[in-house]
N, C-alpha and C positions, 0 to 999 in steps of 0.2 A: 423638651430641651429647648432653651432659648437660642436666638441667633448667635449670641456671643459664645454660648457653650458649644454649639455646633461648629463654629469657626475654630474654636480651640481644639475640638476633637479632630478636625481634619488637619489642623497643623501638626498634631501628634502623628497622624497617619503619614504625612509628608516626610517628617523627620525619620520615622521608622522605616518607611519604604526605601529611602536613600541609604539607610544604614544596612539594609539587607545586602545591597550591592557591595558595600565596603567590607562587610563581614565575610562574604563569599569570595572576596578577592577579584570580583569582576570590575570594580572601580577602585580608585585610589581616594584616600581620605582628603587629599589636597583638593579634590574636585567636589567636595561636599556642598559648599555654598552654591556653586554654579548649578549643580544637579537639582538642588532644592528650588532655585529660582526658575529653572527650566520647567520643573514640575508645576510650580505655581501658575506659570503661563499656560501650560497645557490644560489645566482644569478650570482656568478662569478665576483665579484668586490673586489679589495684588499684594497681600502682606502676609507676614509669618511671625509668630511669637518666637523671638530669638533666644528666649530663656529656656526653651524646651530642650531636654536631653532625650536620647533614645530610651524607650521603655525597657524595663528589666527583662520582661518576657515579651519578645516581639511576636505579633500575630504572624501566621503563615503569610508568605508573600502574596499569594493569590487572594487571600482575604483582604489584605491591604489594597490590592489592585481594585477589587470590587468596590470598596469604599471610595476610592478616588474617582472612579468612573461614575458612581452614583451621585457624588457631589457635583460633578460636571453636568450631569443631566438635570439635577434638581435646580441648579443655578443658571441654566440656560446656555451653558457653554457649547453643548452638543444636543442635537435632537435625540429623542428616545427611540432610535431605530437600531436594529441589529447591526447594520454595517457601520453606523456611527460609533457605537460602543466598541465594536471590534477594532476599528481604526484607532480609537484613542487608547485602547488596551495595548495594542502593538507599539504605539508611539511612546507610551509610558515605559513599557518594558525595554524599548530601545535605549533609554537613558542609562540603564545599568547593564547593557549588553556591549561587550568590547567591540571595537571596530574590526572589520575583516583582517586588516594587517596584523593586529595584535593576536587574534585567534589563530591565524595561519602560522605565525611565527612560533607560538607556543605549541600548536598541534605538531609541527614538524620537528620541533625539539624533542617532544615526547616520543614521536615516531622513531627517532634514532635510538631510543632506549628500548621501545617495544611498540609495535603497531597497535596492539590492543589497548595500551595505555592512552594512545592518542585518540582512538575512537571513543574510549570511555569518557575522556575529558569533553570531547565535542558533543557527545550524546547527553551527558549530564547538563552541560550548558544549555543545550537546545530544549531540555525539559525545564530547567530553572527559569528561563526567560519566557516561558509560555509559548514558544514557537511550536513545540510538540504539545498538543492540547490534552494533557494528562487527565484533566477532569472530565472532558468529553469522552475520551477513550474508555474511561472507567464505567461509562454507561452501557457499553456494549454487552450483549448477552453471549456467553460462550459455553460450549460443552463439547464432549468428545463422543465419537461413535465408532465402536469396534467393528472391524470388518476382516475378511480374509486377507486384505491388503495392508493391514495395519490400522492404527487409530486415526480416522479422519477428524479434523477439527471443524466445528460448526460455529460461526459467529453471525449474530444479527447486528448489523452495523447501525448503531445509534449515535455515533460520535459526530458526524457532520450535521450541523444544525440546519433545520428546514428554514427556507427563506421567509422572512416577514412579508405578508401580502402587501403592506404599505411600501416596502422596499422594492418589490417586484413592479408595482405601479410607477414608482419614481424612476426605475431603471429604463423604462420605455422612452423617457425623454432625454436620456443621456446620449450625447453624440458619440459615435463609434470612435474608438481609439486603437491605433496599431502599436501602442507602447504600454507595457512590454509586449513583445511579439506573441508570447504565449505564457502560460502559467509556470513553465519550467525554465524559461530564459533567465540568464544571470541578471538581467535588468530588474528582476523582482527583488533582489537583495537590497533591503532598506526602503523599498517602494511603499509609500503611504497607503496606497490602495484607493479605490473609488467604489461607487455603488455597484458596478458590474465587474469588479476585480478585487480579489482578496487583499486584505491589509498585510503587508510584509515588512513593516518598519523594523521588526525585531528578527528578521530573517538573515542568516549568515551562511556562507558557502566556503568550504575548504577547497582551495585550488590544488589540482594534482596533475602531473604529467601522465599521459597514457599513450604509449606507442607513437610518440612524436606529435600528439595532439594535446590541446589544452582542454582539460575536463574539470569537473567539480564534484564534490561530495556534499550532500545535504541530507537531512532526515525528513521523513514524511510527517506533516503536521497531525494527520489522523492515522497513526500507525496501526497496522493490522497484526503485527507480531513484534517480537523483541528486536530493537534497534533497526526497525524498518527504514532503510536508507535508499537514496536515489543517487545514481551516478549519471551526470548529465554533460553533454558536450557544450563547450563554451559557445560554439557556433550554432545558430538556429538552423538546423538542417533536418530533413525527414529521416525517420528510422529506415534502415535498410539492412537486411540479413545477407551477409556474404562472409568470405574468409576473414575480413577485417573484424567482423563481429566476434568470431571465435578468438581471434588474437587479442581483442580488447577484454573479453570476458576472462580469459586466462591471465591477461596482464593485470586485471583488477585483483584476482585472488592471489596473484604473486605478491602484490603490494599489501593485501589484507587477507592473509590466509585463514583468519578466524571467521571470515564472512563467506556466505554463498553469494552468488550474483547470477541474475538471469535476465533474459530479454523477452518481452512480449513478441508474439508473431507480428509480421509486417503486412498482414492482409486484413481487410474488414471482416467482421463477424467473429473471427478467431483471434483477432489482435486486441491490443490495449485501447484505452480511451484517448490517449494522446499519441498519434502516429506522426505528428508534424515536427517533433523534436527528438533527436537521437538521445536515448537514455536507457538505463537499466535499473532494475531494483535489486536490492540485496539486504543483508542483515545477518544477525546472529541468532538463527532459529533453525531447528532441525524439523523438517517436514516429514510426513509419513513416506512420501515418495523417495526421499533420500535414504531411508532405511529399508526400502523394499529390495528384495534379493534379485539376482539374475536367475531367470528360470531356463534360459537357453543361451549358452555361450556359442560364439562363432568366430571364425578367423577372417581377417581381411588381409589377403596376401600382399596387397600393395603397401601395407603399413605394419611392418613386423613387430614394432615395439608397442603397438596399441592392442589392448584387450577389449573385446566387444561382446555384447550380449543383449538379449531381450529382457526387459525388466518385468517382474510380476506386478502389474499395475492395471487399473481399469482403463486407462488410456494407453496408447501405443507408444512405447518408449524404448529407445535404443541407448544403452549406456556405454560410453567409451572411457577407458582408463589408461593412464600411462605417465611416464616421467618426462618424456620428450615433448615439450610444449609445442614446438613447431610441427612435429608429425601428428600430434593430436588434433591441432587446428586443421591440418590438411585432410585428415580422415573425416572430420566433421563436415568439411566443405564438400568432400566427395559424396557423403551421404545426402547432404542438402541438395546438391545438383542432381543426384540420382532420383531423389524423391520429387523434386520439382517437375521432372519429366516423366514421372511414373503414372501409368493408368492400369486399372484392373476393374473392368466393368462388372465382373462377378461380385466384387466387394463394394460396388457403387463409387469407385474412385476414378475420377477423370482429372488429368493434370490441368486441362484447360477446356473452355468452351468458347468458340468464336474469338479466340485469341486472348481471352481473359484468364489469367492463371488462377489456380485454386490451391495448389499444394505449397505448404511452407512448414516451418517448425517453430516450436517454442524451446529455446536452449537454456539450460541451467548449468552453471559451473560451481565446483567446490573443491576443496582439498580434503583428501581422506587417506589417513595413514601414510602420508608422504607422497601420495600420487595425485595428479590432476584427474578430476572426474568430470565428464560432460554428459548430461542427460539430454537427449534430443527427442522431443515429443512431436510426433508426426501430426500435422494438422491439415485439414481440407475445408474450405469455406463454401463448397458448392451448395446451391439450393435446388429444390425441386417443387413440383406442384403439391406433392404430399407434405413436404417440409419446407415451406417458404422462408422460415427463419434460418434454415441451415440443416442439411442432412446430418451433419456431425455437430449438432448444437442441441441444447436441452429440448426434448420433444414435448409436444403439447401436454401430455399427461403429467409432466412434472413442472410445467411452467407456473403452476400456482405457487411453487416454492422458489424456483429460480428461472427467470426468463432471459436475464442479461448474458452478455458475452462471457465465455470462460477464458479468463486471462491467466497470466503467469502464476499468480498466487493460488488460484483454485486448481490449476493443473497439478500443483504439488500436494494438494490434499487439504487446503484450508478454504472452507466455504465462506463467502462474503454475501450474506443474504440481506434483502432489502428491509428497511425499518418497519414497513407495513406489517411484517410478520409478528412483531412484538404483541400488538393488540389482537391480531387475528388468531394467533396460536393460543392466547389466553382465553379467547371466546370458545375455541374448540375444546380446550381443557374443561371449561365450565360445562360445555355441552355433554362431554363424556361423563361428567359427574351427575348428569341428569337435570341440569338447570335449563331453563327455557331461554335460549339466546338465538340471535339471528346470525347465521353463517353466510358469509359472502358467497355468491353463486359459484365462483371458480374453485371453491374448496369443497363443495357439497359432495361430489362423487368420492373424493379422497376421504372425507370425514366418515362417509357411510362404511367404508372399509375399516376405519379405525374403531368404530363402534363395535363391529363384529370381533375385531382383534382384542379389544378390552374385555368383552364378555367372555371370550375363550380363555384369555390369560389371567384375568382377575388382577392385572397390574394397575399401578397407580396411573391416573390420567396423564400427569406430567411426563412420566416415563414413557407411556405409549406414544405421546406426541413427539417427544425428543427422538425416540427410536425411529419413528416414521419420517421425521425430517432428515435424520442421518441416512436412512435408506434412500430417500429421494435424492439427496446429494450424491450418493454412490451411483444412482441411476443417471444423474446428470453427467458424471464423469464417463460412465459407460457409453452414453449417447454421443459424447464428444470424441470417443475413441474411434479411429478410422478402421482399425482391424478389431472386430468384436471378440469378446472373451467366450467364443464358441469354438467347437472343433473346426468349423468352416472358416471362421475369422482368423484363427491362429494359423491354419494352413495357408491362408492368403498372406499373413504376415511373413511366413517362412518363404513364400514365393518372392517377396520383395527383398528379403535378406539374401537370397541367392544371387541377386544382382550386385551385391556388395562384396562378395567373396573374392 
């Protein structure tokens, strides 16, 4: 293709890309010329064939985006680094992404008709403008594992791209910046990004009131489940679990009853990756834990309208249910306070050592059959000489599968496993088929057991590996449970429950 032919081809891409925004109602036809000119500047082109009309059959928007970025790289407008490409992608997409004022106005107009219609609109927009990385998410490996507690969901997370080594080297020379304060702060909305901070030019946030505070709703760029969203405080303040937490969780599902919402715990080891900014995660997904039944109901005499019970789950969960939002929050606060001060040396539970607290919870709220429902997952982050990573953390014999913290999403039964497992598990499958492959040292003992299992069962190698990964994740949850699923452990759980009656 000649230079002139290439220029003509990219002109058609520019025309067609702008047209996708007009066709979707994201931009107005009146803005067509301005948007084309802004796009020319972004990719480093100075002219455009004005005789071109939109193609009869438009390419998919993301295909057009790729062609635009490739042109910018080929013509020296940007360097061929991952961060430079991502920055330009977000800037191009921002052209056909409505401003926050427009999005918020339309969102709340739809909300007046139906809360679900409002979130449907915002979710679709966040996918269409490539803020939610649909192509990257599609790379994730996912399967289910049936257990006595329901079907656990297993995912190997391949959506977040690995950093380019050249980019890592460049980042060392970038001066430190305190803006935005963190990756959750509202200052990220529309921020171009830099080599050590993700591009957010196409990022938008819906503003929402929450119990007298200003909060926002956004979606996760690398969603782990359906409509994976984040509720975040406008103010940059650290996460803290107290009565206000329960009030806000219940306040969120009052506004969005079709969503669940939960908070990571507020202590290291058992907490989330970002504890510096108050936020919760939610979405429209039913996790196995939500469907797990109550196996021991008990009464809390102080809270007559609240139903309580121990949930049949590998971790230690108390479920509260009721229609009185205020009393439900008070009951949850009572349990949190009781748990924070609770010790049971026979169960390895100490509330604190040398003044350092260990007990907290992971709370999850949802609406079910017209009732508010709160699941309180008891957590403890104490370490020991035997378990330096955490007594109630994945133990060494399953860390070949999962070594990272067990946060909110995994607590509910969805494993987020590291990308290294994609190739490692394929090698193990090949080994089980009799091929000569090198197994990484930390898998060897585990694989020896799989060989015996395959010989005994005669099952397909892939099925054997998936079954074993599922069993390992179940063990991870059992390790994280403070009261074990043994007669002794459940007796200890009942001892704590007696403090709540």
